[in-house]
N, C-alpha and C positions, 0 to 999 in steps of 0.2 A: 735551409732544408732540414736542419736539426729541429728547428721549431715546428716545421710541418710534420716531421715524424712524431714529435712529442704530442702534438694536437691530435694526430690520427690515433695514437695509442690510447689517449684519454677517451676519445670518442668511442673507440672499440670497447674499452673497458666499461664505459657507461652503458653501452648497448648490451654488453654481456650481463652486467648486473641487473639491468632492466628486464632482460630475457629471463634470468633466473628468478627474479621477483614475480614475473608474470607466471612462470611455471609453478612457483610455490603457491601463488594465489589459486591457480587452477586445481592444484592438488589439495587445497584446504578442504576439510570435511564440510559438506553442506549443512546448513542450519535447518532443522526440521521443526515445523510448527504444527500444532494439533488444534483443530477446530471442533468443538462439541456443541451441537445445536440444542435448543430447548425442545421439550416434548412431554413434560410431566412425568408420569410413571415410566413412559417409554425411555426416558433418559437413563434408566438403570442399565440399558443396553450398552452405555458407554463403559461400564465396568467390565463387561465381557470383552469389549473391543480392546481395552487397555491390557487385559491379560495376554492377548495374542500379540499386541504391539511389544510388550515386554519380552515375550517368548522369542520374537523375531530378533531381539537384541538392539532395538532402535533407541537412541538417545533423543528424548523430546527436549527441544531447546526453548520452545515458547508454547503457551496454551492460551486460547481464547474461547470463551463460552458464553452462553446465554441461558438464563433460567436454570433448569435442571442440569444443563451442560456446565453452567457456571459453578454450581455446587460441587459436582463431581470433579470438575477441572481444578477448582481451588484446592480441594482436599488433596488431589494428586500433586498439584504444584507445591503444596506445603511439605511434601515428603512421604505421604502415605503410598504404599504399594497397591497394585490392583487387588492383590489377595486380601490385604487389610481392609480395603474399601468394601470388598464383597462380604467380608465378615461383619463389618459395621452395619451395613444396610440389611443384612439378613436378620440381625437382632433388633432392628428398628420397627416399632409399631407405627406405621405411617398414618393409620386412622386417627390415633391419638394426637399425632403431631399436627396434622392438617386441621382437625376440628378444634384444636386448642383445648382438648379435654383437660381441665384443671383438676388434679386429684382432690378428692374430698378432704384429704389431710391439710390442704392449703387454705381451707375456709374456716373462719371462726364460727362459733356456734350460731350466731345470728345469720351468717351467710349460708351455713349448712341448711338451716330451716328455710331460708329464702329460696335456695336452689332446688329444694325438695317439695315445693309447694305449687310452683307455677309452670304451666305448660308452654306459655308464649309470653315474651317480653318485647315491647315495642317502645321506642322513644316517643315522648309526647311533648311537643314544643309549640308554644303559641296556640294551644288548644287544637293542635293538629297532630294526628298520629303519623309517624314516618317509619321508614324501614332502615335498618343498619346498612352502612356502606359495604360491608363484607361479612362473610361467615366467620372468618378467623382473623385474629391479629397477628398470627405467625409467631407467637411467643415461644411455643415449644420448639419449633424449628430453630429459632434464634438461640435459645438456651443450649441446644445440642451442638450447634456450630461453634459457639463461643468456647465450649469445653474441648471440642475436637481440634480447634485451631489455637489453643492456648499457647502452644510452643512457638507460634509465629506472631504472638499478640503485639510485639513491638515493631513489626515490619510495616511501616506506613507506605513505603514505595513498593508496589507489587512486583516491580522489576528486580527487586532484591530477594524475592522468595527463592527457594531452591530451584524452581523453574519459573522464569518470568511469566506473569499472568495478567490478563485483563478480562473484564466482562462488560456487558452492555445493559443499560436500562433505558426507560423512556420517560421523558418529562411529560407528565400527564396534562400540564397546562398548555404547553406549546406543541406537543407531539414530536419533539425533536429527540434525536438520539443523544444519550449521555454516556460517555466513555468513562468507566470506573477502573482506574489503574493505580489508585492511591487511596489512603484512608484506613479505616478499620475494616479488615477483610470480611468478617462475618456480616457486618452491616451492608457491605457492597454486594455480596452475593445474594443476600436475602432480598435486597432491592431489585436485583436482576430477575428474581423469580417471583415477584409479587403479582400473581395472576389477578386481573381485575375481577371484582365481585367475590372472589374466593378469599383473598387476603387484603388487609388494610394497606393503602399506599404507604410507602416509606418516605422519609424525609432526610435528605443529605445535603448539607451546605445550603439550606433554604429551598432546594428543589423538591417537588413532590414527584416521586418516582414510582413507576409500575413496571411490569414485566418487559424486559428488553426485546422479547419476541415480537412485540407490536411493531417495532421499526426495523429490527435486525436480528433475526433468529439464527444467523450463521455468519459470525463476524470474520470472514476470511480476509477481507481487505485490511482489517486492523491487525491480524496476525502477520500478514505479509509486511506491513509497515513496521512491525517489531523487528524484522530482519530475517524472516523465514525464507529459505530458498526452495524448500519443498514443503507442501502442505498435505497433511493427512486429515481428512474430514470424516466425521461420523454424523450422519444425518438421521435423526429420529423424529422428524417433523411429520405432522399429520398431512396426508393427502386430503383433497376435498372429499367430504363424506357424502354418501347417498342419503336420501331422506330417511331410510330405515335406521341408519346409524345415529341420527340426530335425536337421541333419546333423553338428553338432559340439557339444562341451561349451560353447563360448562362446555358441552360439545358444540352447542350453537355459537357461543362466544368464540370458541376456537375456530369454527368454520369461517366466521366473519373475518377473523384475523388472517386466516390462511389464504384468502383471496389473493393477497399481495405476495405473501412469502412463497407460495407454490410457484408463482411466476418467477420470482427472484432466484429460486433454486435452479431453474433451467440454466441460467448464466453461471451461477456460483459453482454448481457441480462440475461444469466444464472447466472451471479454473482450478479445480482441486486435483492434485497430482495422484492421490490415492483416495478415491471416493468410496466410502463404505455406507451402505444402506441396509440395515438389518430388516428382516422380514417381521414387522411388528404391526401389521395392519389389523391383526386379530385382537390387539390390545387397545385399551383406551388410556387416556391421560390420567385416569384415577385408579388404574388396575395395580396398585402397589402390592396388593395381596398376591399377585402373580409374579412377584419380583424375580424369583428363581428362574422362571421360564424366560422372562425378558432378558436377564443377564445372559442366559444361554443363547438367545437369538443373536445378541451382539457378538458373542464369541464365535458363533457359527458363521456369521456373515464376514467377520474379519479374517477368519481362517481361509476363506476363499481368496484372500489377497496376500496370503502369507509369503508367496514367492516374490511379489513386488516389494513387500516390506523387508524381506531378507536382503534383497539387492540394495535397497537404500541403506540398510544397516552396514553392509559391506563397504560402502563408500565413506561411512563415518569413521571407520577405523576405531571403533569404540568397544572397549571391553567392559561389559556390564558388571557392576559391583552390587553385591547384595545390599539392599537398602537396610539401614539401621531401623529397627522397629521403633515406632513412636509410641511411647507409653501415654495412655490417656490420663490427663491430669486428674488426680483424685483429691487433692487438697491445695490450699493456698492461704496466704496471709494478706488480708486487706488492711492497709495502714491508714488510708484516708478515703473518704467518700465525698464526692462532689455531686450535687443534685442540680439538674437544669430542667426548667419547664414547669416546676410546681408553683401553683398560684392558689388554688382552692384547698389544697391539703398541706398541712404543716410538715416541717422536717421531722418533728417528733413522731407524727403519724406514720410517715414513710419508713423511718428508721425502726419504729416499733414493729412494723409489718415484716421487715427483713429479718429481725430476730437473731442477729449475730453481733458480736462485739468486735470493734476495730482492734487491730494489732494483736489478734489472737488467731492461731492457726485453725482453720475450719475446713470441713469436707466440701468438695465442690457441690455435692448434693445439697448441703446446707444453703449455699448461695442460690441454687436453682429453686430450692424450697421457698426461700425468702422472696424471690422474684415471682414465683407462683402465688405466694400470699398476696402480693400487690395486685397481680393479675386477677385473682379471684374476687376482688372487691368490685370489679366492673367499673372502677372510677377512671381507668386509663385506656385510651385507644391503643397506645403502643408504649412499650417499655423497652428501650434499647440501652445498652450499657457497654462501655469499653473497659477492658482490663489492661492497664499500662504499668510497666515496671517503674518504680521510683527509686531504686537502689537498695532500699531496705525491705521492700515487699512489693505490694501492688496497690495502685490507685484504682478505685471503682468510680468511673464517671457515669453517673446514672442520668440518662436523657429520657425524660418521660413526656408523653403527650396526653394531657388530661382529656377525658371524655367531655365534650361540650354539652352533652345531654344530661340534664340534672333531674328531669322528670320522666317517669315511665308509666305506661299502662301495662298491666299484667293480667292474664286471664288463665283460668283453669276450670276443669269440670270433674265431677266425682260422683260415683254411686256406690253405696254400701248398704248393708241390711239394717244398720242402726240409724244413720243420719238420712238415708234415702238419697234422692237425687239432689244435686247441688251445683250451682254455677258460681264461680268466684270472679269478682272484678276488683282489681287492685289499682291504687294510685300510689306511686312511690316518689318521694321528693328528696334528693340529696342536697346537702348544704341548706337544710331547712331553716335552722336558726343560727348556725355557725359552721365553721369549717369542721370537717371530719364527722359530720352527723348524717343521719338518714331518718326520714319519717315515712311510715307506711300505713295504709288503711285498706283492709279487706272488707268488702261487702259481699255477703253470701246469700244468694237467692235459691229457692228450691222448696222442698217439702217443709223445711224449717229455715227461718230467717236467722242469720248469725252475723257477727262482725268480729274483726280482730284488728286492733290499732296498736302500732308499735313505734317507739322512738328510741334510737340508739346512738349514743355519742361514743365513737370508737377512739380510745386513747392508746391503742397498741399495748406496750409494755405495762402501762400504768392502769389505774382503776378506770374502767369504762362505766358509763352510766346509761340506764335504760328505764323506760316507762312502757308498760303494757296495759291494755284494756281489752278484754275478750268477753263476748256474749255468746253463750251456747244454749241451744234448745233442742230437745229431742224427746221422743217417747218410745217406750218399749213395754211389751207385755211381760209381766213378772209374776212369780208365785206370791200369793197373798201373805205367806209367812214372812216375806221380806220386811213387811211393815206392821204385821199383827203385833199388838201390844203397845203401839205408839199411843201417846196421850190423846191424840185427836182422831183415832181410828177405831170404830166399833169392831168388836170381836165377833164376827158373823161366821159360824161354822159352815154355812152354805156357799161362801165365796172361796174359790180355789185360786183364781188368777185375776189380776187386774191390769189395766193399761196405765202405766205410770208416766207422768210428764215430768221432765227434769229441766229446770231453768237455772242457769248458772251465769252470774256476772262477776268477773274477777278483774280487779285493778291492782297492778303491782308497780312498785318503784324499787330499783335495785342497783347495786354496784357489782361489777364483775371484773375479775382479772384473769387474763388468758395467758397460758404458757404454751408455746409451740403450736398454737391453733387447735390442739387436741385435748388440752387439760384446762378446766376452768373452775374457779371458785366464785360462788355468787352468794351475796347476802342482801336481804331486802325486807320490805314491809308489804303487806297485802291486805286488801279489803275484798271480801267475797259476800255477794248476796246469793242465797241458795233457796230455791223453792222446789219442793216435791209435792205433787198433787195428782189427783185422779178424778175422772168423771165416772168411773165404774161404780163407785159406792152410792152415787146419788146423794141422798141426805143421810147423815149420821148424827147421832146425838150423844152428848155427854152431860149427864145431870140435867137433861131436859133442854139443853142449849143446842141450836142448830149449828152444824159445822160446815154447812154447804155455803160456798161463796156465791156472790151474785152471778158469776158465770157458770154455776152448776158444778164446780169442782169441790172435792174434799181435799183440803190442804193439811198435810202433816209435817211440813217444814216450810218456814218463810222467815228466815233470820239473816241479819247481817253479822258477819264475823270479821274480826280484826286479828291479824297474826303477824309474827315475824318468821322469816324462813332463811334457810341456808341450803346451798347445794354444792356438791363436789361431783364433777363429771369428767371422765376420761373416755374419749370416743375415737378409736383408730379404725373402726370399721371402714372398709373401702366403699361400701354402699349401704344405704339405710334399709332397703327392702330385700336385696339379694346379696348379702355380704359373702365374700369368698375368703377374707382374712381380716385379722384385727382383733382388738380387745375393746370391751365396753365395761365401764363402771359408772353407775349413776346412783347417787344417794341424795336423799331429800329429807329435811327435818323442818317441820312446822310447829310452832308454839302458838296455840290459840288463846289469846289473852282477854278479849272482850267479845260480847255478843249482844244483839238486841233481844235474844232469848225468847223466841216465839213460843217454845214449848215449856218455858219456865223450868229448865233443868240444867242450865249451863254452869259448869265449873271449868277452870283452866285445865287444858289437856294438851297433849302433844301427839303428833303422828310422825313416825320414823319409817322410812322404807329405803330399800337399796336393791340394785340389780347388778349382777356380775356375769359377764358373758365373754365368750371367745369363739372365733370361727377359724377352723383349721382346714387348709386345702389338702385334700387327700390325694387326688389326682388332678390332672390339668383341668378337667371339667366337673369335678366332684368335690364338694366341700361339706363339712359338718359344723353346724352351729349349736353350741351348748350354752344355756343360760340358767342361772339360779337367781331367784329373787324372793324377798320377804318383806313384811311390814308389820308394825305393831302400834297399837294405841297405848299411850302412857298417861296414867292419871285415872281418877275415879269418876269422871264426868259421865252422866247418863246420855249425853248427846251421841246418837248413832248415825248422824247424817254423813259423817266422814269415815264410817267403817268401810272395810274393803269388801268389794263384791266382784266375784269372778264369773267369767263366762263370755262367750262370743269371740269374734275375730276382728282385729283392727289395730291401728297404730296410735290414733290421737283421741284417747278417752280423757274425760275430765275427772277431776278429783281422784278418788281411789278405786275406780273401776278398772279391772285387770282382765285382759283377754285370757280365755281358757278354752282350748279345743275340747269338743265332746259335749259341751253344755251351751245352751242359748245365753244371750246377753243377760247380765244381772241375775244370775241364778244361785250363786253360792255366797252367802254373806257371813261376815265375822269381823271382829275387831283386830284380828291378827291372822297371818297366813305365811306359808312357805310354799314355794313352787319351783319345780325343775322343768326345764323345757329343752327339747332337742329336735333338730331338723337336719335331714340329709337333703342336699340340693344337688341334683344332677342336671347339668346344662346339656340338653340333648342337641341343641343348635344355638348359634349366637342369639342371645336375648330370649331364648326359650328354656324354661325351667320345669323339671318334674320334681316334686317335693313330697317327702314323707315326714310327718311331724308327730311328736308325742309329748304329752305333758302330764305331770303328777303334782298333787297338792294336798296339803292339810290346811283346812280353814275352820276356825272356831273362835269363840270368845276366850281371851286369856290363854291362848295357845302356848305361849312361852312360859307363863307362870306354872302351868300344869305339866309342862315337859312333853306334851303331845306332839309338838312340832317335829320331834325326832322319831315319832312312831311311823309304822307302815302307812303309806299314803292312803287317804280315804277317798280321794277323787282322782280319776284318771281319764284321759281322752286321747284320741288319735285323729289324724287328718291326712288325707292324700289329696294333693293339689297340683295345679298347673299354673305357671306364671309367665307372663310375657312383658317385656320392657318396651312399652309403646311410647310414642312421642308425647302423649298426654299423661304418662306415668304408668305404674305397674297395673296390669290386668291380672287378677288372681281369682281362682275358683277352687274351693276346697269342699271335699266330702268329709264330714266329721262325725265321729261316733264315740260313745263311752260304754264300757261294759256294765256300768252301774245303773244306767237308765235305758229304756227301750227306744227312746226317740233318737233318730240320727238327724243331722242337719247338713244343709248346703250353704256355705258362706260365699258371697260374691262381692268383689270389689273392682271398681274401674277408676283409674286415675290416681294422682297424688292425694294423700289424705290431708285434710285441712279442717 
C-alpha cells in the first residue's frame, strides 16, 4: 500500500507540474510577425504603418517582405525606428536613385564629353541593333543601402538581426520562389526589388533573380513558419487597373503580374490577424515625389486598427524601450580588396577608378564616388560589393558583372546658327585593341559634313593615352575687315562683308593623367590643316597673279601647322549647359613649331588662353554663373590665322573662336583678349530655365603689352533666353543685343553640341 501511495503521489505531482507548464505556456506572450507587401512607391505607406504600430506598443518579433516591403522591412529589422525611416526617405531623391543618374563628377573627361554628345545609345552586336535589358542597374539604390546597413554588415544569418527577417525573390529562369534569409543583406533586398525592365536582374549564388512580387508579393506563410502566432499585414499592392490607368509600360507590366497576386490576396488577407490596406489607389508605383502623402495614408489606415493593435500589445507584456539612434556610417578603413568577375578590365584599371588607398581611413562618400566612377564607364552591367569586418578594418569584396556589349551605335541631332542642321551617327567599340581602351567614330551629316574620331586607353591613376582626329567645316558671314590686309586678299573699299568658309582638320596624340575625375593634366602633339576661303571676292590679283582657285574660291589661308600643347583642366560643374554649382578652370598652351607656310610669313609663336568660372546656388532654383577668360599670342609671327575672334553663341567652336553675346559670329578680332561673363539662371519648373546673360570684353592686338586689357571694356553684350533640358539635349533660344551696335540677334540651338 505504501508503494501504491508513493506512486499516486508521484503521478499527482507530475500532473501538477504538467498543468503548471501548460498554464505557463498559455500565458507566454504571443509572437508577432509583420508582413510588408511590394508596391513600388506605394510601399512608403509601410513607414506610416510602422509609426502607429510602434505607438500601440507592439513588439515585432519577425518581419517578412517583398520588393519595397523588403527594403523598408530590412531597415526596420536592422534597428531603425519608424521615425528614422521617415526622415531617411524624405531626404532621398528617388528619381536619381531609380534612373541611376551618375553624377558628372564620377566621369573622366572623355566620359563627360561622351555623355554630353549623344541622345541615344544602343548595343550593336553581330551587326544587329538591340535594346538594353533594363533602364537602370540599381547601383545608386545599392550604394545607399550598403551605407544604411553598414552596422549589420557582418550578420549573414538574417535570423540574428535585431528582428529576424526574410524576403522573397524570383528565379527568372525557373519562375520559382527563392527565399532569402541569409547572405549579404543589401544584396538580398535589392534582388527582392528588382522590377523587370526597370532594373537589371540580380545574381546571388548563381541564380538570376528578379522581383519577388512575381511569385509571392505577400509572404505570410513564410512569416508564420518563422514562428509568428499573430500576423499583422500591410498590403500596398495594386488592384487591377482600368484601361485609363494603364498609361505606362511599368503599369502594364504590373497589371500582368497582378492577375495572380490579386487572387492570392483574397486568401492571404483572410489569414492575416490584423489586415491593413491603406487607401493608395490614387498613387502609382513610381509616385515617389508624393512620398509624404503616401506615408500619411499608411498612418491613417493603421490608426483605424489602433484598438486591435493595443489589445495585442497588452498580451505581449512588453514595455517599449527607446531605440538607440543608429548613426549613419560616414567613414571606414578598407584593408583589403578582392575583385570577382573581371575579365576584360584589369585590376589596375578598376583600382584606378576607385581612387582610394587601402589601409587608409576614407569617407563613405569616397567609396560611393569610386563605385560611381566605375559605373560611369558603362563597362559593367552590375557592381555589387560586400563590406565585411576582418578584425583590423574592412574587406571590400567587389563582385562585378561586365557588360557583354562591346560595340554601340549612338545617334544625336543638332541645329544652331553656325553649323546649321546636323545628324550624328556614331560607332563605339570597347576593347578595340586591348583591355581598358575604347575607340569611337562620329560621322556628321547635314549642311556641313564633319567627323570626329577618338581612341582612348584609360589607365586610371597612371598616364592614359589618346588619339583624336577631327574634321570641321562651316561658313559664316563676316566683316571684310577681319581679313583685309591679308597677303592674298585685295583691298577693295567697296566690299563690306564676305561669306567666309572655314575648314579645319586637327590630329592629336596625347598623354593625360586624371586626379579624382575632375582634374586633368594633358600634354601632346598636334597637326592641324587650316583653310580660310571665300567665294565672295571672285577673282583677286596680286602683282598680276590670279588668286582664285579652280572651285572659284579666294583662299587666304591653306597651311599645315605642327605644334606641341599642354592643358590643365579642373571641372566640377554639375552640368555642362545649366550648371547650378561647381568650379571650372581650363587652361591651354600651344607652341606652333612648323608650318607649310602658305602665306610665307611663318615664325614660331605660341597661343595661351585660360578660363576661370564658378557657379553659386543662390536659392533652391536660382543660380549665378560667373566666368572670366583671356588669351594672348606670344611671339612676333605675322600669322593671324590663330588670332582670337569673338562673337555668337555656342559651346563647341574650333581654334580660338570665342562666343560673345551681342555680336554675330566671328565679329571682333585680335591677337589678345579678356572677357567677363555672367549668367543668372532661374529654373521656373523642372528642366525649364529662364536666363539673363551679360558679357564684357577688351579685344585688340598686343592688348597685354599696351596695358589696355585693364581698361574700361570696349565691347559689351546682353542676352535674355529660355532653356529646356530635352531628351536630345538642351534647347536654347536667346535674344541678344549690344549698346555699341544697332543690330540685335536671335540665337537658336537644339540638342547637344558636337
